[in-house]
C-alpha positions in Angstrom: -5.5 -52.6 97.0 -5.6 -52.2 100.7 -2.9 -50.5 102.8 -3.1 -53.5 105.1 -1.6 -56.9 104.4 -4.4 -58.7 106.3 -7.7 -57.2 107.3 -11.1 -58.3 108.5 -13.9 -55.9 107.8 -17.0 -56.6 109.9 -16.6 -60.4 109.4 -19.3 -62.8 110.6 -19.2 -66.6 110.6 -21.7 -69.1 112.0 -22.0 -72.8 111.9 -25.6 -73.9 111.9 -27.1 -71.7 114.7 -23.8 -71.1 116.4 -22.4 -67.6 115.7 -18.6 -68.0 116.0 -17.4 -64.6 114.7 -19.7 -61.5 115.2 -18.8 -58.4 113.3 -15.0 -58.8 113.7 -12.7 -56.2 112.4 -8.9 -56.0 112.7 -5.8 -55.4 110.5 -2.1 -56.4 110.2 0.4 -54.3 108.5 3.1 -55.8 106.3 6.0 -57.0 108.4 4.0 -57.0 111.6 3.2 -59.9 113.8 -0.4 -60.0 115.2 -1.5 -62.5 117.9 -5.0 -63.7 118.2 -6.0 -64.7 121.7 -9.1 -65.7 123.6 -10.6 -68.8 125.3 -11.4 -72.0 123.4 -14.2 -71.8 120.8 -14.1 -68.0 120.2 -13.1 -68.3 116.6 -9.3 -68.0 116.7 -8.5 -70.9 114.3 -11.6 -70.1 112.3 -10.1 -66.7 111.5 -7.0 -68.3 110.0 -9.1 -70.7 107.8 -11.1 -67.7 106.6 -7.9 -65.9 105.6 -6.8 -68.8 103.4 -10.2 -69.6 101.9 -10.7 -72.9 103.7 -13.9 -71.3 105.0 -16.1 -68.5 103.6 -17.5 -65.7 105.7 -21.2 -65.2 106.0 -20.7 -61.5 105.7 -18.0 -58.8 105.8 -14.9 -58.5 103.7 -11.5 -60.2 104.0 -8.2 -58.7 102.8 -5.1 -60.9 102.2 -1.9 -59.6 100.7 -3.6 -56.3 100.2 -6.3 -57.9 98.0 -10.0 -58.3 98.7 -10.3 -62.1 98.6 -13.8 -62.4 99.9 -15.2 -63.7 96.6 -12.1 -65.5 95.3 -12.4 -68.9 93.6 -10.4 -71.9 94.8 -8.1 -71.3 91.8 -7.5 -67.7 93.0 -6.9 -68.9 96.5 -4.3 -71.4 95.4 -2.2 -68.5 94.2 -2.7 -66.7 97.6 -1.6 -69.8 99.4 1.8 -69.7 97.7 2.3 -66.3 99.3 0.8 -67.1 102.7 1.5 -70.4 104.3 0.1 -72.0 107.5 1.7 -74.0 110.2 -1.2 -76.3 111.4 -1.5 -77.4 114.9 -1.1 -81.1 113.8 2.1 -80.2 111.8 0.6 -82.0 108.8 3.9 -83.6 107.9 4.2 -86.5 105.4 4.7 -89.6 107.5 6.6 -91.5 104.8 9.1 -88.7 104.2 12.1 -87.9 106.4 12.5 -84.6 108.1 14.8 -83.4 105.3 12.5 -84.6 102.6 9.5 -82.9 104.3 11.3 -79.6 104.3 12.5 -80.0 100.7 9.1 -81.0 99.4 7.8 -77.5 98.6 11.0 -76.6 96.9 11.1 -79.7 94.8 7.5 -79.7 93.8 7.4 -76.0 92.7 10.9 -75.3 91.6 11.4 -77.3 88.4 14.4 -75.2 87.4 16.0 -74.9 90.8 19.5 -76.4 91.0 19.6 -79.4 93.4 22.6 -77.9 95.2 20.6 -74.7 95.9 17.7 -76.7 97.2 20.0 -78.7 99.5 21.6 -75.5 100.8 18.2 -73.9 101.5 16.9 -77.0 103.3 20.0 -77.2 105.5 19.8 -73.5 106.4 16.1 -73.9 107.4 16.8 -77.1 109.4 19.7 -75.3 111.2 17.5 -72.2 111.9 14.8 -74.4 113.4 17.4 -76.6 115.2 16.2 -79.9 113.6 19.2 -80.6 111.5 20.2 -83.5 113.7 16.8 -85.1 112.9 17.3 -84.9 109.1 17.1 -88.6 108.4 14.3 -89.4 110.9 10.6 -89.9 110.1 8.0 -87.7 111.8 6.8 -90.7 113.9 10.2 -90.6 115.6 9.9 -87.0 116.7 8.3 -85.3 119.7 5.4 -83.0 119.2 7.6 -80.0 119.7 10.1 -81.2 117.1 7.3 -81.9 114.6 6.2 -78.3 115.1 9.7 -77.0 114.4 9.9 -79.1 111.2 6.5 -77.9 110.1 7.7 -74.3 110.5 10.8 -75.1 108.4 8.7 -76.6 105.7 6.3 -73.6 105.7 9.3 -71.3 105.3 10.7 -73.4 102.4 7.9 -71.9 100.3 9.5 -68.5 100.9 6.1 -67.0 101.7 5.4 -63.3 102.2 3.4 -64.2 105.3 3.0 -67.1 107.7 0.1 -68.2 109.9 0.7 -70.2 113.1 -2.2 -72.2 114.7 -1.4 -72.8 118.4 2.3 -73.4 117.9 3.0 -74.1 121.6 0.0 -76.1 122.5 0.3 -79.8 123.7 4.0 -79.5 124.4 5.7 -79.2 127.8 6.6 -75.8 129.1 10.3 -76.1 128.3 9.6 -77.0 124.7 6.9 -74.3 124.5 9.5 -71.7 125.5 12.0 -73.2 123.0 9.5 -72.9 120.1 8.7 -69.4 121.2 12.3 -68.5 121.0 12.6 -70.0 117.5 9.6 -68.1 116.2 11.0 -64.9 117.7 14.4 -65.5 116.1 12.7 -66.0 112.7 10.7 -62.8 113.2 13.9 -60.8 113.8 15.7 -62.5 110.9 13.0 -62.7 108.2 10.6 -59.8 109.0 7.6 -61.8 107.5 4.1 -60.7 108.2 2.6 -63.2 110.7 -0.5 -64.0 112.6 -0.2 -66.3 115.6 -3.2 -67.9 117.2 -2.4 -68.9 120.8 -3.6 -69.0 124.4 0.1 -68.7 125.6 0.6 -65.2 127.0 4.4 -65.6 127.3 4.5 -66.3 123.5 2.2 -63.4 122.8 4.2 -60.9 124.8 7.4 -62.0 123.1 6.0 -61.8 119.5 3.1 -59.4 119.2 3.1 -56.0 117.6 -0.6 -56.1 118.0 -3.0 -58.3 120.0 -6.5 -59.2 118.9 -8.5 -60.6 121.9 -11.7 -62.4 120.9 -14.5 -62.4 123.6 -17.6 -64.5 122.8 -16.9 -64.1 119.1 -16.4 -60.3 119.2 -13.4 -58.1 119.4 -12.8 -57.6 123.1 -9.5 -55.8 122.6 -7.2 -54.8 119.7 -4.0 -53.0 120.5 -0.4 -53.4 121.7 0.7 -55.7 124.5 1.3 -52.7 126.8 -2.2 -51.5 126.2 -3.5 -55.0 127.0 -1.6 -55.1 130.3 -2.9 -51.6 131.2 -6.5 -52.5 130.4 -9.0 -52.4 133.2 -11.4 -54.8 131.5 -12.2 -57.5 134.1 -12.2 -60.4 131.5 -8.8 -59.3 130.2 -7.4 -59.0 133.7 -8.7 -62.5 134.7 -7.3 -64.0 131.5 -3.8 -62.6 132.1 -3.9 -63.4 135.9 -4.6 -67.1 135.2 -1.6 -67.4 132.9 0.6 -65.6 135.3 0.2 -68.5 137.7 2.4 -70.5 135.3 5.9 -69.0 135.2 7.7 -68.6 131.8 10.6 -70.9 131.3 13.9 -70.0 129.7 14.7 -72.6 127.0 18.4 -72.1 127.7 18.1 -73.0 131.3 
């Protein structure tokens, strides 16, 4: 067993002749939120897929839930995925189910002995926490991209996981909705204390959530540390990245 909940140990991953991750090492302690940042194509989302066994590393070791899962079978990973859930960028909601039915699906499919009243109460609490309770009877096609993300987070939490992975939760939404989703995730972090990894290019979200930042630069670890250490870094590529995002002011979702 590892002392870290998540850990990459010298992980490499290539597709054909394109090396995406090059000797990447980082860790996340239980209860922490780590944010993976970097420009497009540097392996941020690939890292999440490696953690859940959707991809296999070419070399290195991967720790999930304190266990070395590098050589796990699909059956073994299916058990890991009950403890670690992922909010995909697409939302991956069931188009034919209402919002309420989408959120309830994990509970109903895995809790044969769960009382219907308890499932209903859990679903309502999650929809209230994610502020989608007013959309309970709507289909995903009736929702905005931001609302779909909120529903996807509620459904992921319905599994009652130990940890949750977010793949670009604020991308492709307007700045006001991005700020709103950021606030929701921050509220959940304070309430639930679940171990999390957030892949994002949104520095406002990163600053709000991160206990540690992993910045990938050309497939390698360009930085790993706290937000304050990142802001104090003199590395030109980090300064340029932060400066570009500072041109876009953060919006308060309550304004």
